[in-house]
C-alpha positions in Angstrom: -15.0 10.2 -62.6 -17.2 11.9 -60.0 -20.6 13.9 -60.7 -21.4 16.7 -58.4 -25.1 16.6 -58.4 -27.2 19.9 -57.0 -28.9 19.6 -53.6 -32.3 19.7 -53.6 -34.9 19.6 -50.5 -34.4 21.2 -46.5 -31.5 21.8 -45.4 -30.9 19.0 -43.1 -31.6 17.1 -46.9 -29.2 19.0 -48.4 -26.6 18.1 -46.3 -27.3 14.1 -46.1 -27.2 14.1 -49.8 -23.8 16.5 -49.6 -22.8 13.6 -46.6 -23.1 11.2 -49.7 -21.5 12.5 -52.4 -18.1 13.5 -49.9 -18.5 9.7 -49.0 -18.5 8.8 -52.5 -15.4 11.1 -53.5 -13.8 9.8 -51.0 -14.6 6.4 -51.3 -11.4 4.2 -51.2 -9.1 7.0 -50.8 -7.0 7.0 -47.1 -4.6 10.0 -48.3 -5.7 12.8 -46.3 -4.4 15.4 -49.0 -5.9 14.1 -51.3 -9.6 14.1 -49.7 -9.0 17.1 -48.1 -8.2 19.0 -51.8 -11.6 17.2 -52.7 -13.7 17.4 -49.7 -13.1 21.2 -49.9 -13.8 22.0 -53.5 -17.0 19.7 -53.3 -18.0 21.7 -50.2 -17.0 24.8 -51.7 -19.0 24.9 -54.7 -22.2 22.9 -53.1 -23.0 25.4 -50.5 -23.9 29.0 -51.2 -22.1 32.3 -49.8 -18.8 30.6 -48.7 -15.9 32.7 -49.3 -13.0 29.9 -47.9 -13.1 26.4 -47.7 -10.3 24.2 -46.3 -8.4 22.5 -43.7 -5.2 23.1 -41.7 -3.5 20.3 -40.4 -1.5 19.9 -37.0 2.0 19.3 -37.8 2.9 18.9 -33.5 3.2 22.5 -32.9 0.8 24.1 -34.7 -2.0 24.4 -37.3 -0.1 24.3 -41.3 -2.5 25.3 -44.3 -3.4 22.2 -46.4 -5.7 22.4 -49.3 -8.5 24.6 -49.6 -10.6 26.5 -51.8 -10.6 30.6 -51.8 -8.0 33.6 -51.7 -4.5 32.9 -50.2 -4.6 31.9 -46.2 -2.8 32.3 -43.3 0.2 29.7 -43.4 0.3 29.0 -39.8 -1.8 29.1 -36.6 -1.0 28.7 -32.7 -3.1 26.7 -31.2 -5.8 28.4 -29.0 -5.2 31.3 -31.4 -8.2 32.8 -33.4 -11.0 30.7 -34.3 -8.9 27.7 -36.3 -6.9 27.5 -33.3 -9.5 27.4 -30.2 -11.8 25.0 -32.0 -8.0 22.9 -32.1 -7.6 23.3 -28.3 -11.0 23.1 -27.1 -12.2 20.1 -29.1 -15.6 22.1 -29.9 -17.0 23.4 -33.1 -16.5 27.0 -33.3 -19.6 28.8 -34.9 -18.7 32.5 -35.2 -21.4 34.6 -36.6 -19.4 37.7 -36.8 -15.9 37.2 -36.4 -14.7 41.0 -35.7 -16.4 40.1 -32.3 -14.2 37.0 -31.6 -11.6 37.9 -29.2 -8.4 37.2 -31.1 -9.6 36.4 -34.7 -6.9 36.0 -37.6 -8.3 38.1 -40.5 -6.6 36.4 -43.4 -9.4 37.6 -45.6 -10.6 41.2 -45.2 -14.1 39.3 -47.2 -15.2 36.9 -44.4 -17.6 38.2 -41.9 -18.7 34.8 -39.9 -16.8 31.4 -39.5 -17.5 27.7 -38.5 -14.3 25.3 -37.6 -14.8 21.9 -37.2 -11.9 20.4 -34.4 -10.6 17.0 -36.6 -9.5 14.3 -33.9 -8.7 10.4 -34.5 -9.4 9.3 -31.0 -7.3 11.7 -28.7 -4.8 12.5 -31.6 -5.5 16.0 -33.3 -5.6 16.0 -37.0 -6.6 19.4 -37.3 -9.5 21.3 -38.7 -11.9 22.1 -41.2 -12.6 25.6 -41.9 -15.4 27.5 -43.5 -15.6 31.0 -44.2 -18.1 33.4 -45.3 -18.3 37.2 -46.0 -22.1 37.2 -44.6 -22.7 37.8 -41.0 -24.5 34.7 -39.2 -23.9 32.4 -42.4 -24.1 29.4 -40.3 -26.3 28.3 -38.1 -26.7 25.0 -35.9 -28.0 23.0 -39.3 -24.6 23.8 -41.0 -22.8 22.9 -38.2 -24.3 19.7 -37.6 -23.9 18.6 -41.2 -20.2 20.0 -41.5 -19.5 18.2 -38.2 -20.6 14.8 -40.1 -18.3 15.9 -43.2 -15.5 16.4 -41.3 -16.5 12.7 -39.5 -16.6 11.1 -42.4 -13.1 12.8 -43.5 -11.6 11.2 -40.5 -13.2 8.2 -40.8 -11.6 8.2 -45.0 -8.2 8.1 -43.3 -8.8 4.5 -41.9 -7.3 2.0 -44.0 -10.0 -0.6 -44.7 
């Protein structure tokens, strides 16, 4: 079984350790639901000050909630709507220091104050988004963004058959 270890060192070093844990957890598994479920749990329990970590998958029309850790979530999100839909539509990570200041923010959890959403693309094909929420304002910085984008890339890579 997988044993999660405590992260140590600088924030960049911690993300490098978390990425290695994520790769180990997903090694040999290509099912997106299984990997998304385990990755959500890994990140939720490894990083401080998060109240929601999970995935929304694109069904051909909209984003639909996938595996996550946290309170119940919005089930469907239109492309271009809210932070998740904007990340999916623009293909750009959305790092939002204050969700109340984000035009069209969808308040799935009233405790959320900041959010980071990484779009998940396999080439030109939209897979979905990797979404993290925090009850703290301005929780996510450039180091968080870089680390979580690397973890998201590892998730996409895990979906490829060997």
